[in-house]
DRENGU-750688 format. One record per atom (N, C-alpha, C, CB): residue number from 1; x negated, y negated, z. Coordinates in Angstrom, 3 decimals, padded with zeros to 6 digits. Each point is the difference from the previous one (the first is absolute). Glycine has a CB too. Layout:
REM residues N
   num         px         py         pz
   NUM          X          Y          Z
...
//
This chain:
REM residues 111
   num         px         py         pz
     1    006.806   -061.118    005.220
     1    000.244   -001.340   -000.474
     1    001.322    000.003   -000.763
     1   -002.494   -000.509   -000.126
     2    003.341   -000.432    000.412
     2    001.318   -000.036   -000.630
     2   -000.068   -000.712   -001.355
     2    001.085    000.011    002.279
     3    000.022    000.046   -002.978
     3    000.072   -000.647   -001.303
     3   -000.045   -001.523    000.143
     3    001.320    001.952   -000.881
     4   -000.865   -002.449    002.001
     4   -000.024   -001.444    000.226
     4   -001.435   -000.519    000.046
     4    002.168    000.168    001.258
     5   -003.039    000.560   -000.597
     5   -001.401   -000.432    000.058
     5   -000.682    000.158   -001.354
     5   -000.080    000.641    002.419
     6    000.499    000.365   -003.192
     6   -000.544    000.154   -001.354
     6    000.370   -001.203   -000.863
     6    000.148    002.506    000.212
     7    001.090   -002.936   -000.121
     7    000.445   -001.168   -000.767
     7   -000.711   -001.255    000.489
     7    002.242    001.079   -000.379
     8   -002.410   -001.221    001.684
     8   -000.701   -001.155    000.552
     8   -001.451   -000.035   -000.466
     8    001.511    000.055    001.994
     9   -002.170    001.086   -001.983
     9   -001.386    000.069   -000.436
     9   -000.133   -000.320   -001.481
     9   -000.442    001.693    001.771
    10    001.341   -001.167   -002.584
    10   -000.022   -000.303   -001.430
    10    000.290   -001.483   -000.248
    10    000.733    002.359   -000.501
    11    000.171   -002.938    001.271
    11    000.285   -001.431   -000.123
    11   -001.186   -000.862    000.373
    11    002.362    000.491    000.487
    12   -003.067   -000.106    000.583
    12   -001.207   -000.740    000.374
    12   -001.072    000.091   -001.077
    12    000.521    000.430    002.398
    13   -000.641    000.727   -003.017
    13   -000.992    000.170   -001.062
    13    000.335   -000.860   -001.211
    13   -000.427    002.329    000.798
    14    001.684   -002.316   -001.196
    14    000.415   -000.828   -001.140
    14   -000.145   -001.477    000.337
    14    001.604    001.790   -000.740
    15   -001.228   -002.177    001.949
    15   -000.163   -001.394    000.408
    15   -001.452   -000.433    000.037
    15    002.072    000.217    001.313
    16   -002.951    000.651   -000.847
    16   -001.421   -000.313    000.031
    16   -000.551   -000.137   -001.414
    16   -000.219    001.214    002.184
    17    000.670   -000.339   -003.081
    17   -000.436   -000.099   -001.391
    17    000.462   -001.316   -000.624
    17    000.070    002.505   -000.191
    18    001.179   -002.881    000.444
    18    000.510   -001.258   -000.558
    18   -000.738   -001.201    000.580
    18    002.242    001.069   -000.312
    19   -002.544   -001.040    001.596
    19   -000.762   -001.088    000.626
    19   -001.406   -000.079   -000.588
    19    001.331    000.279    002.117
    20   -001.960    000.866   -002.308
    20   -001.346    000.033   -000.569
    20    000.005   -000.545   -001.427
    20   -000.564    001.981    001.448
    21    001.553   -001.555   -002.246
    21    000.093   -000.462   -001.379
    21    000.252   -001.509   -000.057
    21    000.862    002.263   -000.681
    22    000.048   -002.746    001.538
    22    000.295   -001.437    000.019
    22   -001.213   -000.812    000.431
    22    002.387    000.523    000.502
    23   -003.072   -000.048    000.532
    23   -001.136   -000.765    000.513
    23   -001.157   -000.022   -000.990
    23    000.690    000.601    002.318
    24   -000.855    000.434   -003.111
    24   -001.032   -000.035   -001.042
    24    000.347   -001.015   -001.085
    24   -000.526    002.407    000.461
    25    001.794   -002.454   -000.856
    25    000.420   -000.935   -001.041
    25    000.036   -001.440    000.487
    25    001.322    001.828   -001.010
    26   -001.109   -002.053    002.301
    26    000.110   -001.354    000.539
    26   -001.313   -000.490    000.604
    26    002.408    000.436    000.444
    27   -003.489    000.311   -000.614
    27   -001.331   -000.371    000.502
    27   -000.036   -000.184    001.517
    27   -000.427   -001.093   -002.187
    28    001.052    001.994    002.908
    28   -000.080    000.041    001.461
    28   -000.917    001.172    000.353
    28    002.357   -001.019    000.320
    29   -003.658    000.712   -000.224
    29   -000.996    001.064    000.133
    29    000.097    000.754    001.318
    29   -001.472   -001.329   -001.458
    30    001.726    000.635    002.546
    30    000.031    000.657    001.309
    30    001.191    000.958    000.094
    30   -001.125   -002.009    001.037
    31    002.281    001.551   -001.486
    31    001.188    000.861    000.022
    31   -000.203    001.185   -000.938
    31    001.473   -001.983    000.534
    32   -002.077    001.735   -001.695
    32   -000.257    001.084   -000.948
    32   -000.973    001.013    000.585
    32    000.424   -001.569   -001.903
    33   -001.421    001.109    002.640
    33   -000.960    000.908    000.620
    33    000.660    000.852    001.082
    33   -001.827   -001.641   -000.489
    34    002.623    001.017    001.348
    34    000.650    000.743    001.088
    34    001.012    001.003   -000.555
    34   -000.313   -001.976    001.531
    35    001.168    001.524   -002.441
    35    001.000    000.926   -000.542
    35   -000.648    001.050   -000.902
    35    001.722   -001.822    000.119
    36   -002.822    001.482   -000.748
    36   -000.711    000.988   -000.814
    36   -000.679    001.057    000.839
    36   -000.342   -001.737   -001.708
    37   -000.087    001.389    002.911
    37   -000.620    000.986    000.882
    37    001.030    000.918    000.668
    37   -001.851   -001.625    000.395
    38    003.046    001.123   -000.188
    38    001.025    000.834    000.632
    38    000.801    000.828   -001.002
    38    000.141   -001.695    001.797
    39   -000.221    001.342   -003.080
    39    000.790    000.704   -001.005
    39   -000.418    001.463   -000.211
    39    000.323   -002.195   -001.093
    40   -001.600    002.543    000.950
    40   -000.346    001.421   -000.232
    40    000.427    000.950    001.123
    40   -001.912   -000.826   -001.317
    41    001.691    000.482    002.607
    41    000.491    000.923    001.032
    41    001.526    000.140    000.008
    41   -001.991   -000.605    001.354
    42    002.693   -000.507   -001.563
    42    001.459    000.069   -000.060
    42    000.469    000.842   -001.185
    42    000.125   -002.250    001.096
    43   -000.772    002.098   -002.231
    43    000.393    000.770   -001.186
    43   -000.282    001.483    000.214
    43   -000.462   -001.993   -001.471
    44   -000.684    002.335    002.030
    44   -000.310    001.411    000.265
    44    000.974    000.606    001.002
    44   -002.406   -000.463   -000.482
    45    002.707   -000.280    001.525
    45    000.932    000.494    001.005
    45    001.407    000.159   -000.578
    45   -001.379   -001.102    001.780
    46    001.791    000.185   -002.624
    46    001.316    000.113   -000.632
    46    000.070    001.209   -000.917
    46    000.256   -002.476    000.132
    47   -001.288    002.673   -000.935
    47   -000.012    001.150   -000.903
    47   -000.018    001.298    000.802
    47   -001.200   -001.362   -001.751
    48    000.391    001.408    002.811
    48   -000.057    001.207    000.833
    48    001.349    000.291    000.645
    48   -002.423   -000.438    000.437
    49    003.078   -000.607    000.054
    49    001.289    000.185    000.664
    49    001.081    000.456   -000.984
    49   -000.651   -001.755    001.668
    50    000.602    001.251   -002.901
    50    000.960    000.436   -001.019
    50   -000.227    001.467   -000.338
    50    000.110   -002.337   -000.937
    51   -001.381    002.745    000.820
    51   -000.313    001.403   -000.299
    51    000.486    000.913    001.128
    51   -002.007   -000.731   -001.343
    52    001.801    000.327    002.583
    52    000.452    000.797    001.143
    52    001.529    000.080    000.035
    52   -002.062   -000.681    001.283
    53    002.736   -000.419   -001.565
    53    001.471   -000.003    000.002
    53    000.553    000.903   -001.095
    53   -000.017   -002.332    000.914
    54   -000.581    002.288   -002.108
    54    000.459    000.865   -001.091
    54   -000.284    001.462    000.336
    54   -000.400   -001.851   -001.672
    55   -000.773    002.119    002.270
    55   -000.322    001.372    000.393
    55    000.949    000.552    001.046
    55   -002.355   -000.483   -000.527
    56    002.705   -000.323    001.501
    56    000.932    000.477    001.027
    56    001.403    000.187   -000.572
    56   -001.363   -001.168    001.753
    57    001.744    000.321   -002.701
    57    001.289    000.167   -000.654
    57    000.030    001.298   -000.802
    57    000.269   -002.496   -000.108
    58   -001.340    002.779   -000.612
    58   -000.064    001.253   -000.759
    58   -000.020    001.211    000.921
    58   -001.214   -001.197   -001.820
    59    000.501    001.103    002.931
    59   -000.045    001.119    000.947
    59    001.366    000.229    000.632
    59   -002.415   -000.487    000.460
    60    003.125   -000.586   -000.166
    60    001.322    000.130    000.601
    60    000.992    000.634   -000.967
    60   -000.483   -001.994    001.417
    61    000.424    001.595   -002.692
    61    000.930    000.571   -000.962
    61   -000.391    001.422   -000.383
    61    000.460   -002.294   -000.856
    62   -001.747    002.617    000.904
    62   -000.433    001.354   -000.341
    62    000.336    000.986    001.107
    62   -001.834   -000.962   -001.386
    63    001.815    000.531    002.629
    63    000.274    000.907    001.110
    63    001.490    000.169    000.267
    63   -002.171   -000.665    000.980
    64    003.005   -000.190   -001.548
    64    001.444    000.097    000.194
    64    000.534    001.139   -000.863
    64    000.173   -002.486    000.511
    65    000.551    003.434    000.075
    65    000.528    001.107   -000.807
    65    001.125   -000.488   -000.906
    65   -000.620    001.631    001.813
    66    000.769   -000.953   -002.928
    66    001.080   -000.365   -000.914
    66    001.334    000.438    000.592
    66   -001.548    000.202   -001.990
    67    002.632   -000.710    001.469
    67    001.321    000.269    000.566
    67    000.381    001.482   -000.058
    67    000.661   -002.302   -000.670
    68   -000.813    003.026   -000.452
    68    000.374    001.419    000.016
    68   -000.886    000.827    000.931
    68    000.816   -000.257   -002.339
    69   -002.086   -000.067    002.396
    69   -000.875    000.750    000.889
    69    000.345   -000.265    001.459
    69   -001.803   -000.088   -001.727
    70    002.173   -001.128    002.039
    70    000.370   -000.329    001.377
    70    001.279    000.718    000.401
    70   -001.108   -002.232   -000.236
    71    002.062    002.320   -000.695
    71    001.240    000.699    000.323
    71   -000.232    001.492    000.204
    71    001.258   -001.711   -001.303
    72   -002.100    002.314    000.471
    72   -000.253    001.426    000.168
    72   -000.792    000.257    001.271
    72    000.046    000.304   -002.484
    73   -000.946   -001.215    002.833
    73   -000.753    000.123    001.252
    73    000.949   -000.103    001.187
    73   -002.049   -000.984   -001.096
    74    002.997    000.049    001.028
    74    000.945   -000.177    001.105
    74    000.929    001.195    000.120
    74   -000.111   -002.474   -000.311
    75    000.502    003.040   -000.820
    75    000.907    001.149    000.070
    75   -000.718    001.232    000.546
    75    001.306   -000.927   -001.932
    76   -002.619    001.005    001.683
    76   -000.737    001.143    000.540
    76   -000.205   -000.114    001.500
    76   -001.138    000.244   -002.190
    77    000.961   -001.452    002.686
    77   -000.275   -000.162    001.424
    77    001.237   -000.313    000.816
    77   -002.245   -000.768   -000.617
    78    003.368    000.454   -000.018
    78    001.179   -000.446    000.739
    78    000.683    001.137    000.748
    78    000.301   -001.786   -001.691
    79   -000.091    002.904    001.057
    79    000.758    001.067    000.628
    79   -000.789    001.308   -000.050
    79    002.156   -001.142   -000.634
    80   -002.936    001.414    001.661
    80   -000.695    001.281    000.022
    80    001.006    001.119    000.240
    80   -002.108   -001.106    000.848
    81    001.807    002.306   -001.304
    81    000.951    001.099    000.180
    81    000.243    000.271    001.476
    81   -000.752    000.999   -002.166
    82    002.031   -000.813    002.511
    82    000.393    000.247    001.377
    82   -000.218    001.475    000.341
    82    001.694   -001.878   -000.112
    83   -002.197    002.157    001.290
    83   -000.142    001.401    000.394
    83    001.386    000.595    000.242
    83   -002.276   -000.460    001.031
    84    002.436    001.699   -001.388
    84    001.297    000.651    000.169
    84    000.195    000.415    001.447
    84   -000.072    000.804   -002.373
    85    001.339   -000.724    002.755
    85    000.314    000.358    001.385
    85   -000.325    001.469    000.270
    85    001.810   -001.747    000.035
    86   -001.555    002.582   -001.007
    86   -000.311    001.418    000.151
    86   -000.969    000.388   -001.104
    86    002.263    000.493    001.057
    87   -003.070    000.485   -000.793
    87   -001.038    000.379   -000.954
    87    000.589    000.553   -001.283
    87   -001.522    000.467    001.899
    88    002.659    000.168   -001.878
    88    000.583    000.620   -001.177
    88    000.846   -000.929   -000.843
    88   -000.030    002.077    001.252
    89    000.288   -003.296   -000.801
    89    000.876   -000.915   -000.730
    89   -000.762   -000.664   -001.134
    89    001.350   -000.400    002.077
    90   -000.667    000.175   -003.175
    90   -000.584   -000.762   -001.098
    90    000.255   -001.480    000.241
    90    000.329    001.928   -001.612
    91   -000.953   -002.752    000.813
    91    000.147   -001.449    000.155
    91    001.441   -000.426   -000.231
    91   -002.370   -000.317   -000.736
    92    003.052    000.903   -000.274
    92    001.366   -000.384   -000.314
    92    000.969    000.420    001.107
    92   -000.545    000.194   -002.435
    93    000.368    001.022    002.985
    93    000.911    000.450    001.050
    93   -000.221   -000.791    001.282
    93    000.038    002.291   -001.018
    94   -001.272   -002.716    001.286
    94   -000.258   -000.831    001.176
    94    000.662   -001.359   -000.164
    94   -002.176    001.192    000.395
    95    002.142   -001.749   -001.621
    95    000.646   -001.289   -000.253
    95    001.511    000.128    000.132
    95   -001.881   -000.656   -001.530
    96    002.440    001.772    001.051
    96    001.440    000.207    000.112
    96    000.410    000.161    001.457
    96    000.022    001.065   -002.266
    97   -000.820   -000.358    003.050
    97    000.308    000.178    001.425
    97   -000.076   -001.337    000.729
    97   -000.895    002.355   -000.082
    98   -000.032   -003.199   -000.305
    98   -000.116   -001.318    000.617
    98    001.206   -000.860   -000.349
    98   -002.502    000.165   -000.096
    99    002.953   -000.101   -001.162
    99    001.170   -000.782   -000.413
    99    001.255    000.458    000.729
    99   -001.048   -000.352   -002.242
   100    001.223    001.646    002.405
   100    001.201    000.483    000.681
   100   -000.053   -000.316    001.477
   100    000.223    001.815   -001.682
   101   -001.413   -001.751    002.286
   101   -000.120   -000.331    001.411
   101    000.248   -001.489    000.224
   101   -001.631    001.886    000.305
   102    001.193   -002.685   -001.215
   102    000.196   -001.449    000.142
   102    001.436   -000.386   -000.300
   102   -002.385   -000.381   -000.625
   103    003.031    001.085   -000.276
   103    001.367   -000.346   -000.357
   103    001.056    000.673    000.859
   103   -000.817   -000.328   -002.275
   104    000.436    001.094    003.254
   104    000.984    000.734    000.798
   104    000.680   -000.869    001.055
   104   -001.343    002.044   -000.383
   105    000.955   -003.252    000.533
   105    000.648   -000.882    000.946
   105   -000.699   -000.034    001.340
   105    002.115    000.443   -001.156
   106   -003.171    000.308    001.320
   106   -000.711   -000.051    001.274
   106   -000.865   -001.248    000.048
   106    000.003    002.517    000.158
   107   -000.339   -002.897    001.038
   107   -000.828   -001.195    000.153
   107   -001.490    000.347   -000.004
   107    001.854   -001.079    001.297
   108   -002.142    002.266   -001.616
   108   -001.385    000.456   -000.039
   108   -000.648   -000.479   -001.280
   108    000.562    002.014    001.390
   109   -001.769   -002.494   -001.297
   109   -000.731   -000.507   -001.148
   109   -000.686    001.172   -000.688
   109   -000.346   -002.259    001.108
   110    000.540    002.344   -002.421
   110   -000.627    001.086   -000.758
   110   -001.469   -000.310   -000.181
   110    002.159    000.513   -001.193
   111   -003.006    000.461    001.334
   111   -001.446   -000.216   -000.142
   111   -000.421    000.077   -001.423
   111   -000.358    000.923    002.231
//
């Protein structure tokens, strides 16, 4: 259910309450009876819908990671360690070999 329907439901409840209150004060018994019978279900449904909307808002904000945690998560998953070309090469020497191969002017793509 969207926020638009929540607002519409709350508006109908308030309007029904105002109609019921007016009809009681103006001695319109039939209108007061009809609006009085529809007011409790509308009020319960409005309260239930507000509780569900607040709960979903809290769940959405609680499940959203904070900014520093999201950045550290992204940095951990963004660049996994590259396998070296030769078993004896260290990570730094493999990176240097890749830079020199890429900068040598060849059209070969460095892995």
